[in-house]
C-alpha distance (Angstrom), angle and dihedral (degrees) to the residues before:
residue distance angle dihedral
R1 . . .
R2 3.81 . .
R3 3.75 119.2 .
A4 3.76 112.7 -100.6
C5 3.74 121.7 -169.2
F6 3.79 109.0 145.4
C7 3.79 106.0 -96.3
G8 3.76 95.6 -39.1
G9 3.82 92.6 160.7
H10 3.80 108.3 8.5
P11 3.77 126.2 82.9
G12 3.79 95.7 -118.7
M13 3.77 137.5 -85.3
I14 3.79 116.5 -26.6
A15 3.80 114.2 -95.6
Y16 3.87 117.0 -155.1
T17 3.74 142.4 154.0
N18 3.79 128.9 -122.0
G19 3.82 94.6 -157.3
G20 3.73 138.8 46.4
R21 3.78 133.9 75.2
W22 3.80 96.8 -69.8
H23 3.80 101.1 37.9
L24 3.79 92.0 116.2
L25 3.80 88.5 65.7
K26 3.79 87.6 83.1
L27 3.79 86.5 77.4
C28 3.84 86.7 72.4
R29 3.81 94.9 50.5
M30 3.78 112.1 108.0
R31 3.81 100.8 -178.5
G32 3.75 107.5 101.0
S33 3.79 93.2 0.6
V34 3.79 126.2 131.8
F35 3.74 92.4 -155.2
P36 3.87 98.0 92.8
S37 3.80 92.8 54.9
S38 3.77 92.1 45.5
V39 3.81 93.4 49.1
V40 3.86 90.6 50.5
I41 3.86 89.1 56.9
A42 3.81 98.3 38.9
L43 3.82 99.1 48.1
P44 3.86 96.7 62.9
C45 3.76 90.7 48.0
A46 3.81 91.4 51.1
A47 3.81 91.0 47.2
I48 3.80 92.2 52.0
C49 3.81 90.5 50.8
S50 3.80 92.1 50.9
V51 3.83 90.1 50.8
F52 3.85 91.2 50.4
R53 3.85 91.3 50.2
W54 3.83 90.3 48.0
L55 3.82 91.4 50.2
L56 3.83 90.2 49.0
D57 3.78 89.6 52.8
L58 3.82 88.8 53.2
G59 3.80 92.5 53.0
H60 3.79 99.4 -101.6
L61 3.80 131.4 123.0
E62 3.78 93.9 51.4
F63 3.79 93.1 179.3
M64 3.84 88.5 69.6
R65 3.82 90.5 54.1
E66 3.79 96.9 59.5
G67 3.78 113.0 120.9
D68 3.81 94.8 -132.0
S69 3.79 92.9 47.6
I70 3.84 112.4 142.4
L71 3.80 87.2 -137.4
R72 3.84 88.2 74.9
E73 3.81 90.9 62.7
T74 3.82 113.7 83.7
Q75 3.80 99.6 -171.3
A76 3.81 96.8 76.4
W77 3.80 94.3 46.8
S78 3.79 93.8 43.2
G79 3.81 91.1 53.1
F80 3.79 92.1 48.4
S81 3.80 92.2 48.5
F82 3.77 90.6 49.4
L83 3.80 91.7 52.8
V84 3.79 93.1 49.1
G85 3.82 91.9 48.0
F86 3.77 93.9 47.3
L87 3.82 94.3 50.0
I88 3.86 92.1 46.7
V89 3.83 93.0 48.0
F90 3.81 90.6 47.6
R91 3.79 91.3 50.8
T92 3.82 91.5 49.6
S93 3.77 89.4 49.9
Q94 3.83 91.8 52.1
A95 3.85 90.8 47.3
Y96 3.79 89.8 50.5
N97 3.81 90.5 53.7
R98 3.82 91.0 48.1
F99 3.82 90.0 51.4
W100 3.78 94.3 53.7
D101 3.82 93.2 41.2
G102 3.82 87.4 57.6
C103 3.79 92.7 47.4
T104 3.75 91.9 46.9
A105 3.80 93.8 48.5
T106 3.84 95.3 50.3
H107 3.81 92.9 46.9
Q108 3.82 92.0 45.8
M109 3.79 89.6 49.9
R110 3.79 90.6 53.7
A111 3.80 93.9 44.2
E112 3.78 94.0 49.8
W113 3.79 94.0 50.1
F114 3.80 92.2 46.2
D115 3.75 91.1 49.3
A116 3.79 91.1 51.3
C117 3.83 91.1 49.3
S118 3.78 92.7 48.0
A119 3.83 91.6 50.8
L120 3.80 93.4 47.4
I121 3.80 92.6 51.0
A122 3.80 90.4 46.4
F123 3.84 88.3 52.5
C124 3.80 89.2 59.2
G125 3.81 88.6 70.3
H126 3.81 87.6 70.4
S127 3.81 92.3 54.5
Q128 3.77 127.9 106.7
A129 3.78 93.9 -165.4
P130 3.84 122.4 119.7
E131 3.80 113.1 -72.8
E132 3.80 93.9 -123.2
R133 3.80 91.0 56.4
I134 3.80 91.0 50.0
M135 3.82 90.9 49.4
R136 3.77 91.5 50.6
F137 3.81 91.2 51.6
R138 3.73 93.0 49.6
N139 3.77 94.6 46.5
T140 3.82 93.9 45.8
L141 3.78 91.8 49.0
V142 3.81 95.8 53.5
R143 3.83 91.1 45.2
L144 3.82 93.1 52.3
L145 3.85 92.6 44.4
S146 3.79 90.5 51.9
M147 3.82 89.2 50.7
L148 3.79 90.3 46.6
H149 3.80 93.8 53.8
A150 3.81 93.1 47.7
A151 3.84 90.6 47.4
A152 3.81 90.6 51.6
L153 3.84 91.0 52.8
A154 3.79 89.1 47.3
E155 3.80 93.3 51.9
L156 3.83 90.7 49.4
E157 3.77 87.6 52.9
S158 3.81 96.6 45.7
V159 3.78 91.4 55.0
N160 3.82 91.5 55.9
V161 3.81 95.5 41.6
G162 3.83 93.3 45.9
V163 3.85 94.2 -136.0
S164 3.73 132.9 106.5
A165 3.83 100.9 -165.0
A166 3.77 109.5 117.2
E167 3.83 91.7 -143.4
E168 3.76 90.6 63.6
I169 3.83 96.9 48.9
T170 3.76 115.1 87.1
A171 3.82 96.0 -160.0
Y172 3.83 89.7 68.5
R173 3.75 87.0 67.1
F174 3.81 94.1 57.3
G175 3.82 116.6 112.9
L176 3.79 122.2 -89.1
I177 3.78 131.6 -163.2
D178 3.81 101.4 -102.9
G179 3.79 94.0 -44.5
A180 3.81 89.7 176.5
G181 3.82 87.3 63.0
I182 3.79 90.8 76.4
D183 3.80 115.5 88.6
E184 3.80 116.6 -91.1
Q185 3.82 96.6 -116.9
S186 3.79 90.9 57.8
L187 3.83 92.3 47.4
R188 3.75 90.5 51.1
A189 3.78 90.1 49.6
V190 3.81 90.8 53.2
K191 3.83 91.6 47.1
N192 3.78 94.0 51.3
S193 3.81 97.1 41.4
S194 3.77 122.2 102.0
S195 3.81 91.5 -157.2
K196 3.80 102.3 48.9
V197 3.82 96.0 160.1
E198 3.80 94.5 52.1
L199 3.91 90.9 45.1
L200 3.82 93.7 52.3
F201 3.76 91.6 43.1
S202 3.81 89.8 54.0
W203 3.79 91.5 49.1
I204 3.78 91.5 52.7
Q205 3.81 90.8 52.3
R206 3.83 90.9 48.4
I207 3.83 92.2 50.3
I208 3.76 90.6 52.6
V209 3.79 92.0 49.9
E210 3.80 93.4 46.5
N211 3.79 92.7 51.1
I212 3.82 90.4 51.6
S213 3.80 88.0 64.0
T214 3.83 92.8 45.3
G215 3.76 92.2 52.8
V216 3.77 97.8 -115.1
L217 3.81 89.6 115.7
S218 3.83 102.5 41.4
I219 3.80 95.3 151.7
P220 3.81 115.5 126.8
P221 3.86 112.5 -82.7
P222 3.83 97.0 -118.1
I223 3.82 89.9 57.4
L224 3.78 92.9 42.9
S225 3.82 93.1 51.9
R226 3.84 88.2 65.2
S227 3.79 88.5 70.9
F228 3.75 91.8 55.3
Q229 3.78 89.7 50.3
E230 3.77 91.8 52.4
L231 3.82 91.4 49.4
G232 3.78 88.6 51.6
N233 3.78 91.5 48.2
G234 3.80 88.6 55.1
M235 3.81 90.2 53.5
I236 3.80 90.1 49.9
A237 3.80 90.4 53.6
F238 3.82 89.6 47.4
H239 3.79 90.2 56.2
D240 3.79 91.0 46.3
A241 3.79 87.2 58.6
M242 3.77 89.9 45.8
K243 3.80 89.3 54.0
I244 3.84 88.7 62.5
S245 3.85 91.0 48.1
Y246 3.80 95.9 45.2
I247 3.84 98.2 43.3
P248 3.84 114.1 54.8
F249 3.77 124.3 -160.0
P250 3.86 106.8 -70.1
F251 3.78 108.6 -82.9
P252 3.84 98.5 -140.5
Y253 3.79 91.2 55.0
A254 3.80 93.7 47.1
Q255 3.87 91.6 46.1
T256 3.82 92.4 49.4
C257 3.83 91.3 50.0
D258 3.77 92.0 49.7
C259 3.78 93.0 48.0
L260 3.74 93.8 49.3
L261 3.84 90.0 49.5
V262 3.77 91.2 52.9
V263 3.86 91.7 48.4
H264 3.77 89.9 48.1
W265 3.82 90.0 50.2
L266 3.86 91.8 51.3
V267 3.81 96.7 46.3
M268 3.81 99.1 38.8
P269 3.86 96.8 78.5
F270 3.83 92.8 53.8
V271 3.80 94.4 48.2
M272 3.77 97.5 44.5
A273 3.85 94.2 43.8
H274 3.85 87.6 55.5
W275 3.82 94.8 47.1
V276 3.85 101.3 43.0
T277 3.80 120.9 57.2
S278 3.83 95.6 -162.7
V279 3.81 120.1 81.2
T280 3.81 92.4 -148.5
W281 3.81 96.7 47.3
A282 3.79 91.1 46.2
A283 3.79 91.5 56.9
I284 3.83 91.8 45.0
F285 3.82 95.8 51.6
V286 3.80 91.7 46.4
F287 3.76 93.3 48.4
I288 3.80 93.0 50.1
Q289 3.82 96.4 49.2
V290 3.81 95.3 43.5
F291 3.81 92.4 43.6
I292 3.80 93.7 51.6
L293 3.85 95.5 48.5
W294 3.80 94.9 45.5
S295 3.83 91.5 45.5
L296 3.78 90.2 56.1
N297 3.79 90.6 48.6
F298 3.78 92.7 50.0
I299 3.82 90.3 47.6
A300 3.80 88.8 57.0
I301 3.82 92.5 48.8
E302 3.88 89.6 47.1
I303 3.80 98.3 51.6
E304 3.86 105.7 29.3
N305 3.79 89.3 93.2
P306 3.81 116.5 36.0
F307 3.86 94.1 -171.6
G308 3.77 99.1 83.7
T309 3.81 143.7 106.4
D310 3.72 103.3 -107.3
A311 3.78 129.5 94.7
N312 3.82 96.2 -92.5
D313 3.79 97.3 57.0
I314 3.75 132.8 91.7
D315 3.79 116.7 -77.7
G316 3.75 101.0 -125.9
R317 3.79 94.3 176.9
Y318 3.81 91.1 58.3
M319 3.80 91.5 45.9
Q320 3.79 91.6 53.7
A321 3.86 93.0 47.3
E322 3.76 91.1 48.5
F323 3.80 92.1 48.5
N324 3.75 90.2 51.1
R325 3.83 90.9 51.2
H326 3.77 91.7 51.1
L327 3.82 91.7 49.8
L328 3.79 92.8 49.5
L329 3.77 88.4 49.7
L330 3.78 87.9 64.6
L331 3.80 91.3 61.1
Q332 3.78 98.8 49.8
C333 3.77 119.6 107.0
D334 3.86 92.1 -120.3
T335 3.82 87.8 59.6
L336 3.79 97.4 43.8
R337 3.80 93.3 54.6
T338 3.81 122.3 81.9
P339 3.85 118.8 -125.0
H340 3.80 116.0 -122.6
L341 3.77 137.4 -178.0
R342 3.80 120.3 -90.6
P343 3.84 113.8 -113.9
D344 3.83 90.9 -112.3
A345 3.82 94.2 50.0
C346 3.79 114.8 121.3
F347 3.76 123.8 -132.9
C348 3.76 113.3 -118.5
E349 3.82 101.7 -152.7
H350 3.75 94.5 98.8
L351 3.79 99.7 31.8
E352 3.72 128.0 100.2
A353 3.79 121.3 -124.1
D354 3.75 93.5 -103.5
E355 3.86 91.4 50.5
V356 3.81 94.7 57.6
D357 3.81 119.2 95.0
M358 3.86 102.3 -106.2
R359 3.75 100.0 176.0
S360 3.81 116.8 150.2
Y361 3.78 129.2 -118.3
T362 3.80 89.7 -99.4
E363 3.79 93.9 53.4
V364 3.78 93.0 47.0
W365 3.80 92.9 47.8
H366 3.79 91.3 50.9
E367 3.78 89.1 53.6
L368 3.81 90.7 50.5
D369 3.84 90.8 48.7
D370 3.82 89.8 54.2
Q371 3.82 91.4 49.5
D372 3.85 91.4 47.6
A373 3.79 91.1 51.5
A374 3.85 91.8 50.9
M375 3.85 92.3 45.2
S376 3.77 91.3 48.8
A377 3.74 92.4 53.8
R378 3.83 91.6 51.0
M379 3.79 93.1 46.1
N380 3.81 93.0 50.8
E381 3.79 90.2 52.4
T382 3.84 92.6 47.6
F383 3.82 92.6 45.3
T384 3.82 91.4 51.9
R385 3.81 92.3 53.3
S386 3.82 94.2 45.5
S387 3.81 92.5 47.7
V388 3.76 91.3 55.6
A389 3.82 90.1 48.7
V390 3.82 97.2 46.5
G391 3.80 100.4 32.1
S392 3.84 97.4 -132.4
T393 3.77 133.2 86.7
D394 3.79 97.6 -172.7
P395 3.81 112.6 112.7
W396 3.86 91.2 -155.0
H397 3.81 87.5 56.8
W398 3.80 90.1 62.4
A399 3.85 94.9 40.1
G400 3.81 92.6 50.6
G401 3.78 98.8 37.2
G402 3.80 89.5 -136.1
P403 3.80 141.0 82.9
A404 3.80 117.7 -42.8
L405 3.78 117.4 -96.8
S406 3.71 120.8 -124.5
S407 3.81 119.4 -122.2
S408 3.82 92.9 -106.4
R409 3.79 94.5 47.0
R410 3.80 91.9 45.9
S411 3.84 90.4 50.2
S412 3.77 90.4 47.7
R413 3.78 91.1 49.2
L414 3.82 92.2 49.9
S415 3.79 91.9 48.5
R416 3.85 97.9 61.2
Q417 3.78 114.3 113.7
S418 3.72 126.0 -129.0
S419 3.85 113.1 -143.1
S420 3.80 99.7 166.4
V421 3.81 92.5 108.6
P422 3.83 122.0 49.4
G423 3.79 120.2 -126.5
V424 3.81 106.7 43.7
G425 3.82 114.3 49.0
R426 3.79 96.3 -159.9
L427 3.82 140.0 -0.5
S428 3.76 123.4 -133.9
R429 3.77 124.2 -137.6
C430 3.80 113.6 -138.4
T431 3.81 116.5 -165.1
H432 3.82 101.1 -173.1
A433 3.83 111.8 -28.2
P434 3.76 138.1 16.1
E435 3.83 90.8 -104.7
D436 3.79 90.3 61.8
A437 3.81 93.8 55.7
Q438 3.80 118.0 141.8
V439 3.78 129.2 -179.7
A440 3.84 121.5 -108.1
S441 3.75 134.5 153.1
P442 3.78 119.9 -113.8
A443 3.84 91.3 -120.7
E444 3.83 91.9 55.3
F445 3.79 90.5 47.3
L446 3.78 94.7 50.8
E447 3.78 91.6 44.7
V448 3.81 95.0 53.6
R449 3.77 91.7 42.0
S450 3.77 92.7 52.3
R451 3.80 91.1 50.5
W452 3.74 90.3 54.1
D453 3.80 93.6 47.9
A454 3.83 89.1 50.6
L455 3.81 93.1 59.6
P456 3.86 114.1 110.2
P457 3.76 111.8 -102.1
G458 3.76 121.3 -121.3
G459 3.82 99.9 38.4
E460 3.81 116.4 133.1
A461 3.82 90.6 -134.9
A462 3.77 92.9 50.1
A463 3.79 91.2 47.2
A464 3.75 91.6 49.3
T465 3.79 95.9 48.5
P466 3.84 118.8 79.8
P467 3.84 115.0 -130.7
P468 3.74 121.0 -114.8
P469 3.86 114.0 -89.2
A470 3.76 115.7 -73.8
S471 3.80 101.6 -157.9
L472 3.78 134.2 78.7
A473 3.79 126.0 -159.8
């Protein structure tokens, strides 16, 4: 059984184009191709056939010259060739279906879990619980889901590899969303568990139930039950993928196909040497037929399990990184706010289709860029005037009402951990993107935010100073 560990050493699935001027250049690409293996098998068969034809021309191999030779009859060989071709094509078709079933299951698993997480975070907007408790629930949820997805990929890998040691499984080296932020007892439990996916899934359900009683999830129960259903659908998709990993292609069918291919390879030189009078054309016809059949067989072997290490398998590392990005998106301030209509927006109930503003994304974005450029120019001018009047250009000086913090002191202040609530050891503050994440405690965040909100509106300095970040990751 080939070693499968989700792109441990290859740069991901092959990307190619079917159109364009140079699309035929993919015929020369060897990475991920079955052509080299097929050529190695077809060339010796073609060479043997050409030698037989040459010996016949020299008067040797008298048994192939007999008038009643079975080699002169085409019906038997045509029927055998059709049987071999039919079985190989059917096996390739079944392998193709297994490949797409595995891809569909893994993507459905990820989609269901993300949908459940998105709904649960949206339900927090209905909560009247303290903000810190809501933030802890959101941050714990995304961390556990990131760990759950990585553990699912690791279990798919371990089934194919046939080992259980974490050091030998590549998926355990995929990135997590602040996995060290979970308490040590829970991390040890995951490390020592033989059913990591089921353990993490159970924890996620318990966290949801516990936060129902605390008021964080105060949404009506019929709506909340949908999230449990989506989490369960993700587990069903995970086990659909495990089915492909656990159950290989049926051995009797694979054995029969390989046996028929070997028999075809052995008999083909005798038949073609008797039918074709040219040494060159005999070798060409043998090479083409053997090459095609063995290529189809190698394609089936290559794609019947999509959870491997070669260039035609699913890129698990990319899937984990993309899932992490989507989870972090749910915690950003642009996601937590609700869109609303501008005051000058018109209502479309009584408008005809040609009267509604139908500008494209590109046109709307260009208008926003122009507005941002004009606003930036005005803000720079106002900030310069207020800095001269106040004598400080540090935004945290205004937000705190005290002396400005140096970069080192500010970094030290943001790096302190909050351990007042079990579960997540620390919370990260994301300004705009996950790469910009810094560490801050919830108490510090709420304190600075409340100072900013308490500033009197309308002041030039307040207008010119950006507020502290409003999102946690």
